[in-house]
C-alpha positions in Angstrom: 25.0 28.9 9.2 23.8 29.4 5.6 27.3 28.7 4.1 27.7 25.6 6.2 24.4 24.2 4.9 25.3 25.2 1.4 28.5 23.3 1.6 26.7 20.1 3.1 24.0 20.3 0.5 21.3 19.5 3.1 18.1 17.9 2.0 14.9 17.7 3.8 11.7 15.9 3.0 8.6 17.7 1.9 6.9 19.2 5.0 3.5 18.8 3.6 1.8 16.6 1.0 1.8 18.3 -2.4 3.5 21.4 -1.0 6.3 22.7 -3.4 9.2 24.7 -2.3 9.2 27.0 -5.1 12.3 25.5 -6.8 12.7 22.9 -9.6 14.9 20.0 -10.1 15.4 17.0 -12.3 15.3 13.2 -12.1 17.8 11.1 -14.0 18.0 7.2 -14.2 18.2 4.2 -16.3 15.5 2.0 -17.8 16.2 -1.7 -17.4 14.7 -4.8 -18.7 13.4 -6.6 -15.7 14.0 -10.1 -17.2 17.3 -9.8 -18.7 18.9 -6.8 -16.6 20.0 -5.2 -19.8 19.5 -1.3 -20.2 16.9 -0.3 -22.7 17.6 2.5 -25.2 14.7 4.9 -25.8 16.7 7.5 -27.9 18.7 7.6 -31.3 22.4 7.0 -31.8 24.7 9.8 -32.5 28.3 9.7 -33.6 28.4 6.0 -33.1 27.1 6.3 -29.6 23.7 4.8 -28.5 20.9 6.8 -26.8 22.1 10.3 -27.3 19.6 12.0 -29.7 16.0 12.7 -28.8 13.3 11.0 -30.9 9.8 12.6 -30.2 8.1 10.2 -32.8 9.4 7.0 -31.1 7.0 4.6 -29.6 9.4 4.1 -26.7 9.0 6.9 -24.3 9.5 7.8 -20.7 7.3 10.7 -19.5 5.8 12.3 -16.4 2.6 14.3 -15.8 3.7 17.5 -14.0 0.9 20.0 -12.9 -1.5 18.3 -15.4 0.8 18.4 -18.5 2.9 15.6 -20.2 6.7 16.0 -20.0 8.7 13.7 -22.1 12.0 12.5 -20.9 15.2 13.6 -22.9 18.5 11.7 -23.3 21.0 12.4 -20.8 23.6 15.2 -21.8 26.7 14.0 -23.6 29.0 15.9 -21.2 32.5 14.2 -21.1 31.3 11.0 -23.1 33.4 10.4 -26.2 34.4 7.6 -28.5 37.8 7.4 -26.9 36.9 7.0 -23.3 34.4 4.2 -23.7 31.6 5.8 -21.7 28.2 4.7 -22.8 24.7 6.3 -22.4 22.7 3.1 -22.7 19.4 3.4 -20.8 19.9 6.8 -19.4 17.1 9.3 -19.4 16.3 12.6 -17.6 13.2 14.7 -17.0 13.7 18.4 -16.0 11.6 21.2 -14.6 10.1 19.2 -11.7 8.7 21.2 -8.8 10.4 20.2 -5.7 8.2 18.7 -3.0 5.5 17.7 -5.3 4.3 14.1 -6.1 4.0 13.3 -9.8 3.2 10.1 -11.7 5.8 8.7 -14.1 5.3 6.2 -17.1 7.3 4.3 -19.5 6.3 2.5 -22.6 8.0 0.4 -25.3 6.8 -2.0 -27.9 6.7 -5.6 -26.6 6.8 -4.5 -23.0 4.3 -4.0 -20.3 3.6 -0.2 -19.6 5.2 1.0 -16.5 3.5 3.3 -14.1 4.6 4.7 -10.7 4.6 7.7 -8.5 7.4 9.7 -6.9 7.8 12.8 -4.7 10.7 15.0 -5.2 12.4 16.2 -2.0 12.8 19.8 -1.1 15.8 21.7 -0.2 16.0 23.8 3.0 15.0 27.4 2.4 18.6 28.6 2.6 20.1 26.2 0.2 20.3 26.9 -3.4 17.8 25.0 -5.5 19.8 25.1 -8.8 21.0 21.7 -9.9 18.7 19.7 -7.6 18.9 16.2 -8.9 17.6 12.7 -7.9 18.1 9.2 -9.4 15.0 7.2 -10.3 15.6 3.9 -12.1 12.8 2.0 -13.8 12.2 -1.7 -14.5 10.2 -2.9 -17.5 9.0 -6.4 -18.3 8.4 -8.1 -21.5 4.6 -8.5 -22.4 3.5 -11.8 -21.1 6.4 -12.4 -18.8 5.1 -13.8 -15.5 6.5 -15.9 -12.7 4.1 -18.3 -10.9 5.0 -18.4 -7.1 4.8 -21.8 -5.3 4.6 -21.5 -1.7 5.4 -24.6 0.3 3.3 -24.2 3.4 5.0 -26.1 6.2 5.0 -26.6 10.0 8.4 -27.6 11.1 9.0 -29.2 7.8 5.6 -30.9 7.6 3.4 -30.0 4.6 0.1 -28.3 5.7 -2.8 -28.5 3.4 -5.9 -26.3 3.2 -4.0 -23.2 4.1 -5.2 -20.0 2.5 -2.3 -17.7 1.1 -3.4 -14.0 0.5 -0.7 -11.9 -1.3 -1.5 -8.2 -1.2 0.1 -5.4 -3.1 1.7 -3.0 -0.6 1.7 0.7 -1.3 4.7 2.6 -0.1 3.1 5.5 1.8 6.1 7.7 1.4 6.7 7.0 -2.4 10.3 6.3 -1.8 12.4 4.1 -4.0 13.0 0.5 -3.4 16.4 0.1 -1.6 17.8 -2.4 -4.2 19.1 -0.3 -6.8 16.9 2.8 -6.4 14.3 1.3 -8.6 10.8 2.9 -8.4 8.0 0.5 -7.4 5.2 0.1 -10.0 1.7 0.9 -9.3 -1.1 -1.8 -9.0 -4.1 -0.5 -10.8 -6.2 -3.7 -10.7 -7.0 -6.0 -7.9 -4.6 -5.7 -4.9 -5.1 -9.2 -3.5 -4.3 -12.6 -5.0 -5.3 -15.9 -3.1 -4.6 -19.5 -3.4 -5.1 -22.6 -1.0 -2.3 -25.2 -0.3 -3.0 -28.7 -1.7 -2.3 -32.0 0.0 1.4 -31.4 -0.4 1.2 -28.0 1.1 1.8 -26.2 -2.1 -0.1 -23.0 -3.0 0.3 -21.5 -6.3 -0.1 -17.7 -6.8 -0.3 -16.9 -10.6 2.2 -14.6 -11.8 -0.2 -13.3 -14.5 -2.3 -11.7 -11.6 0.8 -9.9 -10.2 2.2 -6.6 -11.2 5.9 -7.3 -12.2 8.4 -5.5 -10.1 5.8 -4.7 -7.3 6.2 -5.9 -3.7 3.6 -8.1 -2.3 3.2 -9.1 1.4 1.8 -12.8 1.6 0.1 -14.3 4.6 -0.9 -17.7 5.3 -3.9 -18.6 7.7 -5.6 -21.8 8.6 -9.4 -21.6 9.5 -9.1 -24.7 11.8 -6.6 -26.0 14.2 -3.7 -28.4 13.6 -2.5 -30.3 16.6 -4.7 -28.0 18.7 -3.0 -24.8 17.4 -4.1 -22.2 15.0 -1.3 -21.4 12.5 -0.3 -18.4 10.5 2.7 -17.3 8.5 4.0 -14.5 6.4 6.4 -13.7 3.5 7.2 -10.9 1.1 8.0 -11.3 -2.6 8.8 -8.9 -5.5 6.8 -10.2 -8.5 8.9 -11.3 -11.3 12.1 -10.8 -9.3 11.9 -13.2 -6.2 12.6 -16.9 -6.5 9.8 -19.1 -7.9 9.9 -21.4 -5.0 9.1 -19.9 -1.6 9.0 -21.7 1.7 6.5 -20.4 4.2 6.7 -21.7 7.7 3.5 -21.3 9.9 3.4 -21.0 13.5 1.1 -20.5 16.4 0.4 -16.7 16.7 0.5 -17.2 20.5 -1.9 -14.7 22.2 -4.1 -14.5 19.2 -7.6 -16.0 19.7 -7.6 -19.6 18.5 -11.3 -19.5 17.2 -11.9 -16.2 15.4 -9.2 -13.5 14.8 -8.3 -10.9 12.1 -5.7 -11.7 9.5 -5.3 -8.2 8.2 -6.8 -4.9 8.2 -6.1 -1.5 6.4 -5.7 0.1 9.9 -2.7 -2.1 10.8 -0.5 0.8 9.6 -1.5 3.7 11.8 0.1 6.2 9.4 -2.0 5.1 6.3 -4.1 7.9 5.0 -7.6 6.8 3.9 -9.2 10.0 2.8 -12.5 11.8 3.1 -14.5 8.6 2.8 -12.1 6.2 4.5 -13.3 2.9 5.8 -12.1 0.2 8.2 -11.7 -3.0 6.2 -10.9 -6.2 8.2 -10.1 -9.6 6.9 -11.0 -12.7 9.0 -9.7 -16.3 9.3 -13.1 -17.6 8.9 -16.5 -16.3 7.8 -18.2 -14.1 10.2 -21.5 -12.2 10.6 -22.6 -9.2 12.5 -24.1 -10.1 15.9 -27.9 -9.7 15.5 -29.6 -6.5 17.0 -26.4 -4.8 17.8 -26.7 -1.8 15.3 -27.4 0.4 18.2 -24.1 -0.4 19.7 -22.1 0.9 16.8 -20.7 4.4 17.2 -18.1 6.5 15.2 -16.1 9.1 17.1 -14.4 11.9 15.2 -11.0 13.1 16.6 -9.9 16.3 15.0 -8.7 19.8 15.7 -8.9 23.1 13.5 -5.3 22.8 12.4 -5.7 25.5 9.8 -7.6 27.9 12.2 -10.2 28.6 9.6 -13.3 27.9 11.9 -14.2 24.7 9.9 -14.4 21.5 11.5 -16.3 18.2 10.8 -19.0 16.8 13.2 -21.0 13.6 13.4 -24.6 13.7 14.4 -25.4 12.9 17.9 -25.9 9.3 18.7 -29.4 8.4 19.9 -29.2 5.4 22.3 -31.8 2.5 22.5 -33.4 3.1 19.2 -32.2 -0.1 17.3 -30.1 2.0 14.8 -26.7 3.6 14.5 -26.6 7.3 13.6 -23.0 7.3 12.6 -21.9 3.8 11.4 -22.3 1.6 8.4 -21.1 -2.1 8.5 -21.2 -4.7 5.9 -19.8 -8.3 5.6 -18.8 -9.7 2.2 -20.7 -12.6 0.7 -18.0 -15.1 1.6 -18.1 -13.8 5.3 -14.3 -13.1 5.3 -14.3 -9.3 4.9 -15.9 -6.8 7.2 -16.2 -3.1 5.9 -16.9 -0.4 8.6 -17.7 3.1 7.5 -19.3 6.3 8.8 -22.4 8.0 7.6 -22.5 11.5 6.2 -21.3 13.9 8.8 -23.6 16.7 10.0 -20.7 19.1 9.1 -18.4 18.3 6.5 -14.7 17.3 7.1 -12.0 19.9 6.5 -9.0 18.0 4.6 -6.7 20.7 5.8 -7.2 19.7 9.4 -4.3 17.2 9.2 -4.3 14.1 11.5 -8.2 13.8 11.5 -9.1 10.3 12.9 -12.3 8.3 13.2 -12.5 5.7 15.9 -15.1 3.0 15.8 -16.6 1.0 18.7 -19.5 -1.4 19.2 -18.7 -3.4 16.1 -19.7 -6.9 17.4 -19.3 -10.0 15.1 -19.4 -13.8 15.6 -18.6 -16.8 13.4 -21.2 -17.3 10.8 -24.1 -19.5 12.0 -23.1 -19.5 15.5 -26.0 -20.1 17.9 -24.3 -19.0 21.1 -22.4 -16.2 22.5 -19.2 -18.0 23.3 -17.2 -16.8 20.3 -18.6 -13.3 20.0 -15.8 -10.6 19.4 -15.9 -6.8 19.4 -13.9 -4.1 17.7 -13.0 -1.0 19.7 -15.3 -1.5 22.7 -18.3 -3.5 23.4 -20.6 -0.4 23.2 -22.9 1.3 25.6 -26.3 -0.2 24.3 -28.9 -2.4 25.8 -28.1 -5.3 23.5 -24.5 -5.3 24.6 -25.7 -6.9 27.9 -26.4 -10.1 26.0 -22.8 -10.2 24.9 -21.4 -9.2 28.2 -18.7 -12.1 28.0 -17.5 -11.1 24.5 -13.8 -10.7 24.0 -11.9 -8.1 22.1 -11.0 -9.1 18.5 -7.4 -10.1 18.2 -5.2 -9.8 15.2 -2.3 -11.9 14.0 -0.4 -8.7 13.0 -1.0 -6.1 15.7 -2.4 -7.8 18.9 -5.8 -6.0 19.6 -7.4 -5.2 16.3 -7.0 -1.4 15.6 -10.3 0.4 15.5 -9.1 3.9 14.4 -8.6 5.1 10.9 -6.6 8.2 9.6 -8.4 10.2 7.0 -5.8 13.1 6.4 
């Protein structure tokens, strides 16, 4: 069996985050100008051939931070390249001695270009496969400083322009740190604001400024309308790669069907059940219209910890016991943004700290009750998770569960580790 696996060169993904396999490998790839598509040379010429000799004093560098230390890329080896066979080394780089199975940041810099930053995780080889020579291809795109593409979304309903639609474009992090499928290019990181918004004008056109986007990064754009058109609430969605996708984008909006036509969730960070939110993770929900927390419902809010002692060390997190009918929540914090469009739900400091080694630790929220801002009745009250077992919940006994255009019922559970 060992011989067969060696022959096949079996690769397996890392079994645990940040867990190395004991071996080392290298990445190789090409640096490409994202605007022109031309390869970029970071190294000196040798024997009439470009990009073959290292230049540690150059301002153009590709480098990684591996176990806390900077590792510069070197030119790809000359190998069989010769003046006679026409093979060229333009744009090629390599970084050696990368621990298998570990995530690392990678950077690229060059005068006149925006600095590139991304993250990648080396694969691991099965225990009975030789590690020597493990190599992966990671290509990089760099864009000239100041290069930007403004995206014009034509928001339409069956070809009819729809004004006053808010288009939100959100940077999407690839949880698995894999390469983009088109050409094995590594996606850049967004280190600033991850959401850019615009509202469609009388002609149905919403312009997302390219200067606010990270060139080469994927954005998921959603269109939502706060009021009804022809008796229907409309929404739509589209994906773009900043600086790469066509400038003109058509975005069709349709009725989301079962979604509540008055108040619903447009997006939340819990829509992806596999997203890891960390030790102080929060549930963040974006709405189609301004909301407020229903008065006197703090006592309804409860956070439930779902965890097991995976590492068998006897340490497990624990929330304090909830005290009913005292007008307060012992476990939950909840805040609405100034514009009323974003709700942030968190948990209070646990009685016993969480153990990050207890994988698949979840927190489930309930009794988070909201209503349209300024509402004077209980007709449009919505809740997340469950209505809650508190006396004030009786006032909102006819409330409905909050719906989401993306996932049906709005998820109420977040994953920490």
